[in-house]
N, C-alpha and C positions, 0 to 999 in steps of 0.2 A: 965227362964236365967239358967239353967240347961239343958232343950234341945239344949237353942248353943251353950254349950260347947262342947254336942254331933257331934253334926253340925260340927263343927271345929274339933271336932277329923276323922270325919269320913273323910272332908273334904283333912286335910292335910294329913292322908294315903294313899289315891286314890293319893294326886300326889305325893310322898314318892315312892308309887310300880312306878309311871310314869316315875320318874327321874332315880327308877334305871334300868328298863328297855330302858330309852331311853341309860345312861349308859353304860348298856353289848350292845348295839347295837353299839356304838362308840367303843368298844373294838378290841369289831372284835373275829376270831377264833372260837375257842371246845366253850370258852363261850359264846360268844351269840350266836354260833347251840342249846347249853346247856339250858341255861335260860332263850331267851330275849323271844320267843314264848310264853313262859309260865307264868315267868312277867306280859303282855299285858293278857293274857286270866285271870290273875288275877287281872287285873286295871278295867274292865272289870266286872266280878263280883264286885267289890268296889265300883264300880260306880253307879253299879246298887243298892247295899246295904244303899252307900248313898243321889240319893234320894230316896233312900223310907224314905230312916230316915226322908229327910230334908224335905216331900211331909206331915208323920205324925207331927212331929214339927210346919209346917203350920199350919196344921188343925184342933190340938191342942189351937194355941197362937188363931186363928180367932176365938174358941169359946168363950172367953171372952166378 
């Protein structure tokens, strides 16, 4: 059960970073130039970590 909470947190983190990146693209201007690419890089890293977490939870939940 605690594994599902960690998975939920990981997915929520990815979604929030994605929304923040899309918002900076929508705003445009200096904000977009400064933060948009950086946030999308953070999103890719967060997605990788989320996939590792999900695969780990699936591995240990299937071993029962």
